[in-house]
Each structure stands twice: as structure tokens, then as C-alpha cells.
VEXDREN-2710 file (C-alpha; in Angstrom, 1 decimal):
% VEXDREN-2710
k/r/px/py/pz
1/MET/44.5/-20.8/-0.9
2/ALA/43.2/-17.2/-0.5
3/ALA/42.8/-17.6/3.3
4/ALA/46.4/-18.8/3.8
5/ALA/47.7/-16.1/1.5
6/ALA/45.7/-13.4/3.2
7/ALA/47.5/-10.9/5.4
8/ALA/47.6/-11.7/9.1
9/ALA/47.0/-9.6/12.1
10/SER/49.8/-7.8/13.9
11/LEU/50.4/-10.6/16.5
12/SER/50.6/-13.5/14.1
13/HIS/54.3/-13.3/13.5
14/LEU/55.0/-13.3/17.2
15/LEU/52.7/-16.2/17.9
16/LEU/54.2/-18.4/15.2
17/ALA/57.8/-17.3/15.4
18/PRO/60.4/-19.7/16.9
19/LYS/61.3/-18.9/20.5
20/PRO/64.7/-17.1/21.0
21/ARG/67.4/-19.2/22.7
22/THR/68.1/-17.9/26.2
23/HIS/70.1/-20.8/27.5
24/PRO/73.6/-22.2/26.7
25/ASN/74.1/-25.0/24.2
26/PRO/72.9/-28.1/26.0
27/SER/75.3/-30.3/24.0
28/ARG/78.2/-28.7/25.9
29/LEU/77.6/-28.7/29.7
30/PRO/80.2/-27.9/32.4
31/SER/82.0/-30.8/33.8
32/ARG/81.0/-31.5/37.4
33/TRP/84.8/-32.1/38.3
34/GLY/86.9/-29.7/36.3
35/GLY/84.6/-26.9/35.0
36/SER/85.6/-27.5/31.4
37/ALA/82.9/-28.2/28.8
38/THR/82.5/-31.8/28.0
39/PRO/80.9/-32.6/24.6
40/LEU/77.8/-34.8/24.9
41/PRO/76.8/-37.3/22.2
42/ARG/74.4/-35.7/19.6
43/ARG/71.0/-37.3/19.1
44/ARG/69.5/-37.6/15.7
45/ARG/66.9/-34.9/15.3
46/LEU/63.6/-36.2/13.9
47/THR/61.9/-33.5/11.8
48/PRO/58.3/-34.3/10.7
49/ALA/57.3/-33.6/7.2
50/ILE/55.3/-30.3/6.8
51/SER/52.6/-30.1/4.2
52/ALA/52.6/-27.2/1.7
53/ALA/49.4/-25.8/3.4
54/ALA/51.0/-25.9/6.8
55/SER/54.1/-24.3/5.5
56/ASP/52.0/-21.4/4.1
57/LEU/50.4/-21.0/7.5
58/LEU/53.7/-20.9/9.3
59/SER/55.4/-18.4/6.9
60/PRO/55.1/-14.7/7.6
61/ALA/51.9/-13.4/6.1
62/PRO/51.8/-10.2/4.0
63/SER/50.0/-7.1/5.2
64/LEU/46.9/-5.7/3.5
65/LYS/49.0/-2.8/2.3
66/SER/51.6/-5.1/0.6
67/ARG/48.8/-7.1/-1.1
68/LEU/47.3/-3.9/-2.5
69/ALA/50.7/-2.8/-3.7
70/ALA/51.2/-6.1/-5.4
71/GLY/48.0/-5.6/-7.4
72/ASP/45.6/-8.0/-5.5
73/THR/41.9/-7.3/-5.4
74/LEU/40.8/-7.9/-1.8
75/TYR/37.4/-9.3/-1.0
76/GLY/35.9/-8.7/2.5
77/LEU/33.0/-9.3/4.8
78/PHE/31.3/-6.9/7.3
79/LEU/30.8/-8.4/10.7
80/LEU/27.9/-6.7/12.5
81/SER/26.9/-9.6/14.8
82/PHE/30.2/-9.4/16.8
83/SER/30.2/-13.2/17.0
84/PRO/33.7/-14.6/17.3
85/THR/32.4/-17.9/15.8
86/LEU/31.1/-16.1/12.7
87/ALA/34.4/-14.2/12.5
88/GLU/36.3/-17.4/12.6
89/LEU/34.1/-19.0/10.0
90/ALA/34.4/-16.0/7.7
91/ALA/38.2/-16.3/7.9
92/LEU/38.2/-20.0/7.2
93/ALA/35.9/-19.4/4.3
94/GLY/38.6/-17.4/2.6
95/TYR/37.7/-13.8/2.9
96/ASP/40.8/-11.6/2.5
97/TYR/39.7/-9.3/5.4
98/VAL/36.9/-8.9/7.9
99/VAL/35.5/-5.5/9.0
100/VAL/34.3/-5.5/12.6
101/ASP/31.7/-2.8/12.4
102/MET/31.5/-0.7/15.6
103/GLU/29.6/2.0/13.7
104/HIS/26.4/0.0/13.1
105/GLY/27.0/-3.2/15.0
106/PRO/26.0/-3.5/18.7
107/GLY/29.5/-4.1/20.1
108/GLY/32.2/-1.9/21.4
109/ILE/35.9/-2.4/22.3
110/PRO/35.5/-5.6/24.5
111/GLU/33.4/-7.3/21.9
112/ALA/35.7/-6.3/19.0
113/LEU/38.6/-7.7/20.9
114/ALA/37.0/-11.2/21.0
115/CYS/36.5/-11.0/17.3
116/LEU/40.1/-9.9/16.6
117/ARG/41.4/-12.9/18.6
118/ALA/39.3/-15.3/16.5
119/LEU/40.5/-13.6/13.3
120/ASP/44.1/-13.6/14.5
121/ALA/43.9/-17.4/15.2
122/ALA/42.7/-17.9/11.6
123/ARG/45.3/-15.6/10.2
124/THR/42.9/-13.2/8.6
125/PRO/43.3/-9.4/8.9
126/ALA/40.7/-7.4/10.9
127/VAL/39.7/-3.9/10.0
128/LEU/37.8/-2.0/12.7
129/ARG/35.2/0.5/11.6
130/LEU/34.9/3.2/14.2
131/PRO/31.6/4.7/15.4
132/GLU/33.0/8.1/14.7
133/ALA/36.2/9.6/13.3
134/ASN/37.9/10.9/16.4
135/ALA/41.1/10.5/18.3
136/VAL/39.6/8.7/21.3
137/TRP/38.0/5.9/19.3
138/ALA/41.0/5.5/17.0
139/LYS/43.4/5.3/20.0
140/LYS/41.4/2.5/21.7
141/ALA/40.9/0.6/18.4
142/LEU/44.5/0.8/17.4
143/ASP/45.7/-0.5/20.7
144/LEU/43.9/-3.7/20.0
145/GLY/46.2/-4.4/17.1
146/PRO/43.9/-4.5/14.0
147/ALA/45.3/-4.5/10.4
148/GLY/43.5/-1.3/9.6
149/LEU/40.9/1.3/10.7
150/MET/37.9/2.5/8.7
151/LEU/36.9/6.1/9.6
152/PRO/33.3/7.1/8.7
153/ALA/32.0/10.3/7.1
154/VAL/35.3/12.0/6.0
155/GLU/34.0/15.0/4.0
156/SER/37.1/17.2/3.3
157/PRO/40.9/17.0/2.9
158/THR/41.1/18.7/6.4
159/ALA/39.1/15.9/7.9
160/ALA/41.2/13.4/6.1
161/VAL/44.4/14.9/7.5
162/GLU/42.9/14.7/11.0
163/ALA/41.9/11.1/10.4
164/VAL/45.4/10.2/9.5
165/SER/46.8/12.0/12.6
166/TYR/44.7/9.8/14.9
167/CYS/46.6/6.8/13.6
168/ARG/50.1/8.2/14.1
169/TYR/52.2/8.9/17.1
170/PRO/53.6/12.4/17.8
171/PRO/55.2/14.3/16.3
172/ARG/53.4/13.2/13.1
173/GLY/50.1/12.6/14.8
174/VAL/48.1/12.7/18.1
175/ARG/47.8/9.0/19.0
176/GLY/48.2/8.4/22.7
177/ALA/51.3/6.3/23.5
178/ALA/50.8/3.2/25.6
179/HIS/52.8/0.9/23.3
180/PRO/54.7/-0.9/26.1
181/ILE/51.5/-2.5/27.4
182/VAL/48.8/-2.8/24.7
183/ARG/47.8/-5.8/22.7
184/ALA/49.0/-4.2/19.4
185/SER/52.6/-4.6/20.6
186/ALA/52.0/-8.1/22.1
187/TYR/51.8/-6.3/25.4
188/GLY/55.3/-4.9/25.0
189/LEU/57.0/-8.1/23.8
190/ASP/57.2/-6.9/20.2
191/ASP/60.2/-4.7/20.0
192/SER/59.6/-3.9/16.3
193/TYR/56.1/-2.5/16.8
194/LEU/57.0/1.2/16.9
195/SER/59.1/1.0/13.8
196/ARG/56.5/-0.7/11.6
197/CYS/53.0/0.1/13.0
198/GLU/52.3/3.1/10.9
199/ASP/53.6/1.5/7.7
200/ASP/51.5/-1.6/8.3
201/THR/48.2/-0.1/9.5
202/LEU/45.7/0.5/6.6
203/VAL/43.9/3.8/7.0
204/ILE/40.6/3.8/5.2
205/CYS/38.5/7.0/4.9
206/GLN/34.9/6.6/4.1
207/VAL/33.6/9.1/1.5
208/GLU/29.8/8.8/1.8
209/THR/28.2/12.2/1.5
210/ALA/27.6/14.7/-1.2
211/PRO/30.2/17.2/0.3
212/GLY/32.7/14.4/0.6
213/ILE/32.2/13.2/-3.0
214/ALA/32.7/16.7/-4.2
215/GLN/36.2/16.7/-2.8
216/VAL/37.1/13.0/-3.3
217/GLU/40.2/13.7/-5.4
218/ALA/41.7/16.0/-2.7
219/ILE/40.8/13.5/0.0
220/ALA/42.5/10.6/-1.9
221/ALA/45.6/12.8/-2.3
222/VAL/46.1/13.3/1.4
223/ASP/49.3/11.7/2.7
224/GLY/48.5/8.7/4.8
225/VAL/45.1/7.9/3.3
226/ASP/45.5/4.4/2.0
227/VAL/42.0/3.7/0.8
228/VAL/39.0/5.8/-0.1
229/GLN/35.9/3.8/0.7
230/MET/32.7/4.8/-1.2
231/GLY/29.5/4.6/0.8
232/PRO/26.6/4.3/-1.6
233/LEU/23.8/3.9/0.9
234/ASP/24.8/7.0/2.9
235/LEU/25.4/8.9/-0.3
236/SER/21.9/8.2/-1.5
237/ALA/20.5/9.5/1.8
238/SER/22.8/12.6/1.5
239/MET/21.4/13.3/-2.0
240/GLY/17.8/12.9/-0.8
241/TYR/17.2/9.4/-2.1
242/LEU/17.2/7.4/1.2
243/TRP/14.5/5.1/-0.2
244/ASP/16.1/4.7/-3.6
245/PRO/19.8/3.9/-3.3
246/GLY/19.8/2.7/-6.9
247/ASN/18.6/6.0/-8.2
248/ARG/20.2/7.0/-11.5
249/LYS/21.6/10.3/-10.1
250/VAL/23.2/8.5/-7.2
251/ARG/24.8/5.9/-9.6
252/ALA/26.1/8.7/-11.8
253/THR/27.6/10.6/-8.9
254/LEU/29.2/7.4/-7.6
255/ARG/30.7/6.5/-11.0
256/GLU/32.2/10.0/-11.4
257/ALA/33.9/9.7/-8.0
258/GLU/35.2/6.2/-8.8
259/ARG/36.7/7.5/-12.1
260/LYS/38.6/10.3/-10.4
261/VAL/40.1/8.0/-7.7
262/LEU/41.0/5.3/-10.2
263/GLU/42.6/7.7/-12.7
264/ALA/44.7/9.3/-10.0
265/ARG/45.9/5.8/-8.9
266/LYS/46.8/4.9/-12.5
267/LYS/48.8/8.0/-12.8
268/LYS/50.6/7.2/-9.6
269/VAL/51.5/3.7/-10.7
270/ALA/52.7/5.1/-14.1
271/GLY/54.9/7.6/-12.3
272/ALA/53.1/10.5/-13.7
273/LEU/51.8/11.7/-10.3
274/ASP/53.7/12.9/-7.3
275/GLY/52.2/12.6/-3.8
276/ASN/49.6/10.2/-2.6
277/ALA/46.9/8.5/-4.6
278/ALA/44.6/6.2/-2.5
279/TYR/43.2/2.9/-3.5
280/LEU/39.5/2.5/-4.1
281/GLY/37.2/0.5/-1.8
282/GLY/33.5/0.0/-1.9
283/PHE/30.4/-1.8/-0.7
284/ALA/28.4/-4.0/-2.9
285/MET/24.6/-3.3/-3.2
286/PRO/21.7/-5.3/-4.6
287/ASN/21.8/-3.1/-7.7
288/ASP/25.6/-3.2/-7.8
289/PRO/27.0/-6.7/-7.0
290/PRO/30.6/-7.2/-5.9
291/GLU/31.6/-8.7/-9.2
292/GLN/30.7/-5.5/-11.0
293/LEU/32.8/-3.5/-8.5
294/LYS/35.8/-5.8/-9.2
295/LEU/35.3/-5.4/-13.0
296/ARG/35.2/-1.6/-12.6
297/GLY/38.6/-1.6/-10.9
298/TYR/37.9/-1.4/-7.2
299/HIS/40.9/-2.6/-5.1
300/MET/38.9/-3.6/-2.0
301/VAL/35.3/-4.9/-2.2
302/ALA/33.1/-5.6/0.7
303/GLY/30.6/-8.0/-0.7
304/ALA/28.3/-9.0/2.2
305/ALA/27.4/-8.6/5.8
306/ASP/27.1/-11.5/8.2
307/ILE/23.6/-10.4/9.4
308/ALA/22.3/-10.1/5.8
309/MET/23.8/-13.5/4.8
310/PHE/22.1/-15.2/7.8
311/ARG/18.8/-13.4/7.2
312/LYS/18.7/-14.6/3.6
313/ALA/19.7/-18.2/4.5
314/ALA/17.1/-18.2/7.3
315/LEU/14.3/-17.0/5.1
316/ASP/15.2/-19.4/2.4
317/ASP/15.3/-22.3/4.9
318/VAL/11.8/-21.5/6.3
319/LYS/10.4/-21.1/2.8
320/ARG/11.7/-24.5/1.7
321/PHE/10.3/-26.2/4.7
322/ARG/6.8/-24.7/4.4
323/GLU/6.6/-25.3/0.7
324/ALA/7.7/-28.9/1.3
325/VAL/4.9/-29.4/3.9
326/MET/2.4/-28.2/1.3
327/GLU/3.7/-30.6/-1.3
328/ILE/3.6/-33.6/1.1
329/GLY/0.1/-32.7/2.0
330/GLU/-1.0/-32.7/-1.6
331/GLU/0.7/-36.0/-2.5
332/GLY/-0.2/-37.9/0.7
333/ASP/-3.8/-38.8/-0.2
334/GLU/-4.1/-42.6/0.3
335/GLU/-7.9/-42.8/0.1
336/ASP/-7.6/-44.8/-3.2
337/GLY/-5.5/-47.4/-1.4
338/GLU/-2.4/-46.4/-3.3
339/LYS/0.8/-47.0/-1.4
340/VAL/3.0/-43.9/-1.1
341/GLU/6.6/-44.8/-1.9
342/LYS/9.2/-43.3/0.2
343/GLU/11.9/-41.5/-1.7
344/ASN/15.3/-42.8/-1.1
345/ASP/16.9/-39.5/-0.3
346/GLY/19.1/-40.4/2.7
347/TYR/16.5/-39.7/5.4
348/TRP/14.5/-42.9/5.1
349/SER/15.6/-46.2/6.4
350/GLU/14.1/-49.7/6.2
END
């Protein structure tokens, strides 16, 4: 299943790995008289059968980067409610990743941590979207151990270089070092953290303004930028169409930016381009559903937000109830002495 195959958070391999042996072989204990080892009889070891699904969950899960490199198209959800329950439910539903949105959601680091723990338990990667692209927010977010960071409003190659530097330790970056004690390294229990953290962490730069779109090729070419994430709603505002995100000019600008990023990526895969070529990520819109982004070649697609999904479900639920009340009122006239039959729909009982 997609949920089992999805990449896990940074602590999963530690939580599920077998414990190292720190004691001598219990089958050969010192003799209480002579000090020589006396073999003890071996007991037959009973190994329970493990289902294929359980085996998948226990096996090391691939990172988001490795899945992108393998050609997977990843489908994600934005979590604005900061509800660990909804985060867990999204993971179990099968989303490839969940973006915990600190830019527009009400939560900060403590609330994001609770959501990361829920996603870790369900073995689904968490991406943290920062309120602002700066070193302080990036440092605090990375220390929680997410699978990736999304940095908003990157408008130039220089800004992209700075964004990448926030995610790397010196001398390649400016990230503050507290690796022996933070959650990302299992509080210092993960000896491999420093050797793999920069390779595993997905760096996503949002390009969502007219100045950023004008330099999207150069941003995608910056070393360390893994994904360029288009922002259609902010782009429409930047172009003067806040109330009309589906405007023809906005769509045309977005398509041209998409084409440039995708062409560079194709050249990179074909070996015709040296240097970096970022993957393409995007947000679905009412006028541009997630299926269309997938068909156009997007590598990461954010299809929905938890708040919007609940809003729609709640409105539909209230509408169904009120319409049903009206129908019952119309059909419930018994003045003619007619007996109203109860529909056998599972609610009625004799």
C-alpha cells in the first residue's frame, strides 16, 4: 500500500530497529565452581508468522528524496489544524507526505512536534512549512526531525542559496549545532544522524511571486534546492489578481514556469545538464485539480488541506440533513388516513 511504502520520518528506523546486544551469550554462563563456561541446553525458538503488510512496516522506509529519484509522483495533504488526530488519520489514509503548515496554521513548534510524533508513529513523512525563510525558524524546525522543510517566498537565486544554507551545518551552511540532544538525532542516540541528515532532508523552495517566477530557472538550478514549489494563490495576488486566481494571465505565467522547471529536470535525467535541476511541486486549486498537475508532470502534488476538507464535509452534512427534513415534512401528511411506511434503511426497528 502507498502508506506502507511511503517514506518514514527520521526516527522510524531507530524505533523499529532490533536492540543491540550488550550482554554476553546467555547460552554460555560462567560455572559457579570453576569459572569455565558451561553450555546450557538450547530452547527451541518460536518465531511467529509475520504478514506481508507487517513486514513492509518493519522494513526500512525510503526517504522522500529516494522516492522522487525513483520516479514516484508524491501526493500530499496540508495540515493547518495542527490536530495530531487528523495528522494520524491522513497518514493512515495513504498520503505520501503531510505538510504541517506553520505559515498559515495557528500552531508553532510545540504544536508541530505533536503532529510529527503522530506522523512518525504512522510512518508517514512530515514536511514543515516555515512562517518565514530564515535561519532561526529553520534551525528550530530541523531539530524536530522532519523529512523536509518548505521555505516560503523565495524570489531569487541568492535567496535560494540562503535557504539551503539554513538547512546545512557549517562550513556548508549556518545551521546551529545541537545534534547531541535534539529529537532529530533521537536525542543523541542516532550516531548516523550527522552523516545522513543533509542527504535525507528535502529542501523545498516556494516560488510564489512575480519576481520569483521570473527567475524560476535559476532558483531550480541552485545546489541543494530539491523541489521548487509553485504557489498559484500568492502568485495571483502578486500579479494583481487576488480575487481571480484562475485568471488567464496567471495560468499562462504558471504554465511557463512549470515548463522551464520540467525541461531542466528532463535534461538532468538525460545527462544533458550539469549541476542541479529541482523537482516540481505544486498546490491544487479549484480551477486546477490535483489530477491535472499529475498529468502535466508535477513530481509532488498537494491536493487538499484538512480545514478545507472538513469545511466541505460539514457543509454537505448540514445540507443533507436540512433537505431531508423538508422531504419528510412533505411526505408525512396523514390527514387522508394513509399509513406512512417506514423505509427499511437500517435505522428503523420493529
